[in-house]
Each structure stands twice: as structure tokens, then as C-alpha cells.
N, C-alpha and C positions, 0 to 999 in steps of 0.2 A: 434665475433670470436668464432669458435668452433674447438677445438683441442682435439684429443683423445690420452691418454697416459695410458700405463699399468704400474703398480707400485707394488712393494712388499708390503705386508700388515703389515709392521713393524715387530713385534715379532709374528704376527699372522701366519696363514697358507694360502698358495696359493697366488694368485695375484688379484689385484683390477683393474677395468677399470674406468678411469675418463674421462668424456667428458666435457672439460672446456667450459662453456657457455660464461663466461666473464673471462678475464685474466688480462692483463695490463690495461684494461679499468677501473678496480676497484680502481686503485690508492692506497692510503693508508687507505681507508675506510673499505675495506673488504679483507679477506685473501683468500677466495675461493667462487666461485659459480659454481657448477658442478653437472652433473648427474653421479652418482656413481653406479657401478654394482659390487656386491659381488657374485661370482659364487658359485654354490652348492659345498660344500666341503671346502670352504674358510672361513677365519675369519679376521676381522679387530681387531688388538690387542687393548686391553684396553690402553688408553692414557689420559693424563690430558691436559687441556687448561689453559694457563696463559696469561692474557692481551687480551683475545678474548673469544668469545662464539661460539658454533656451533649448528645449527639446521638441522634436517633431516626431509624431507617430503617423506614418502614411496609411491612409484608409483605402485610397484608390488612385489610379493613374500612375504615370511614370514621368520623371523629369530628371534633369541634371542638377545635382547638388554640389555647390562649391563650399567645401569644408576647409576654410583657412588657406585657400589656394589650390587644394587638391580636389579635382572634379571627379564625380562618380554618379552612376545612375541610381536613383532610388525608386522604390515601388511599394506596393501593398505589403504591410508587415514590417517594413524597415523603420528603425528608430535612429534619430540623430541626436547629438548633444554638442552644444557650443558653449564652452565655459566662459566666464568673465575674462576679457582680454583677447578673445578670439573672435573670428567673424565667419559669416556664411551668407549664401544667397541661393536662389533657385531659378533655373531657366526652363520654362515650359514653352519656349517659343517654337520648338519643332515637335511638340507632343501631339499625340493623336486623341487625347482625352484630357479633361480637366484633372489637375492634381488636387487631391483633397487630403488634408492631414489635420491632426490635433496638434495645437501648439501650446506649450506651457513655458512661461517665463518665471523663473524663481530668483529671488534675491540671494546674492552670495556675499 
């Protein structure tokens, strides 16, 4: 199943595009498996995960990733992991291209 939705970025700026690769097929094992696009000028607000972890695999673009308060640049081929009890966010407000990544949320 592939379904595209646009959603606000929480307390961030702009809108995000999610292409759900799997949805109800995940059952109770995973919370999300999607291709995410954060357009230039947009941000994904810092948020925490509890009872689940999330990984990003960057396909294209570059942005600033906030990993529990430590900021670093991410780009194609980079992988992130945010375990339960930790937080993260993405800032593409100064980017030159959309940031596109695969996101996977797993129950912990």
C-alpha cells in the first residue's frame, strides 16, 4: 500500500510529505514505514519518542539533524537512530534542496 499525505510539522515550520510504504500491514510491530520529504524552508519540530524508536535513512538533500540536543548535518547515505526516551528534529530551513528520507518507527 502506498498513500501520500501532507501534514503539519508539529511545532516546526512548513508542511511535510509522507508517502506511507506500509500502513495497516504493520500491525502492532511498527508505528510507521514511510518516505518523508521535508521541503526547503521547513522544519520537523524536535520531539521525543516513548515506547518506540525511530530511524531515518537519508536518500537525498542535506539538513541539520538535532539528536537529543546535539546538532549535525545529515545527507545521502546517513542513518539516524532515536531510541525510546530520546528526541530528535530536522531543520531544512536553510537547505538548498528538499530532504528526502525513509523513516521507520519500531515499538520498543
